[in-house]
C-alpha positions in Angstrom: 2.8 84.0 -97.9 -0.1 82.8 -95.8 0.7 79.1 -96.5 4.3 79.7 -95.4 3.2 81.2 -92.1 0.9 78.3 -91.3 3.7 75.9 -92.1 6.0 77.7 -89.7 3.3 77.7 -87.0 2.7 73.9 -87.4 6.5 73.2 -87.2 6.8 75.3 -84.0 3.9 73.4 -82.4 5.6 70.1 -83.3 8.9 71.2 -81.8 7.1 72.3 -78.6 5.3 69.0 -78.4 8.7 67.2 -78.6 10.4 69.4 -76.1 7.7 69.2 -73.4 8.3 65.6 -72.4 12.1 66.2 -72.3 11.7 69.0 -69.8 9.4 66.8 -67.6 12.2 64.3 -66.8 12.7 63.7 -63.1 16.0 65.0 -61.8 15.4 64.9 -58.0 15.1 62.3 -55.3 12.7 61.7 -52.4 13.4 60.5 -48.9 10.4 59.2 -47.1 9.6 56.8 -44.3 7.6 55.9 -41.1 9.2 56.5 -37.7 8.3 53.8 -35.1 9.5 53.1 -31.6 11.0 49.7 -30.5 7.6 48.2 -30.1 6.5 49.2 -33.6 4.2 52.0 -32.6 4.2 55.0 -34.9 5.7 58.2 -33.6 4.0 61.5 -34.6 5.8 64.8 -34.0 9.4 63.5 -34.6 11.7 66.1 -36.0 13.4 64.7 -39.1 16.5 66.5 -40.2 18.0 65.6 -43.6 21.5 66.8 -44.4 23.3 66.3 -47.7 26.8 65.1 -46.8 28.4 66.6 -49.9 26.7 70.0 -50.1 25.6 70.5 -46.5 22.0 71.3 -47.7 19.7 70.7 -44.8 15.9 70.3 -44.7 13.8 69.7 -41.6 10.3 68.3 -41.3 8.1 66.7 -38.7 6.3 63.3 -38.9 2.5 63.4 -39.2 0.0 61.7 -37.0 0.8 58.3 -38.7 4.6 58.8 -38.1 5.2 59.4 -41.8 7.5 61.9 -43.4 8.3 62.7 -47.0 11.0 65.0 -48.3 10.3 65.4 -52.0 12.4 67.1 -54.7 15.7 66.6 -52.9 19.0 66.7 -54.8 20.4 63.2 -55.3 23.3 62.3 -53.0 24.3 60.9 -49.6 22.4 62.1 -46.6 22.6 62.0 -42.9 19.1 61.6 -41.4 18.6 62.6 -37.8 15.4 61.7 -35.8 14.6 63.6 -32.6 11.7 63.4 -30.2 11.6 64.5 -26.6 11.8 61.5 -24.3 13.6 59.4 -26.9 17.2 59.0 -27.8 18.2 60.8 -31.0 18.8 58.4 -33.9 21.2 59.3 -36.7 21.2 57.3 -39.9 24.4 57.9 -41.9 25.0 57.4 -45.7 21.4 57.3 -46.7 21.6 57.2 -50.5 19.0 59.2 -52.4 18.9 58.5 -56.2 16.9 60.0 -59.0 13.4 58.5 -59.4 
């Protein structure tokens, strides 16, 4: 009986080891970038609004001191990206495609 229990435990460990990599597959997208002005200078503090065109999911974030932003774990799809900063014209990028990986 003890041998049978140990065999079952070993089989369960093997199954879990096989299942773990499968559950770690990436199923989300990332949208990231650096916002600059017309002279190429980075713009910190820009409000970046990402809106999924198909689901209307919206996420807002602000660029860091280097003008960078990163929206991780976004559902794949088409996005409208709006960039807003006081003293500058609002820029809207349409049909930004975010794909898995």
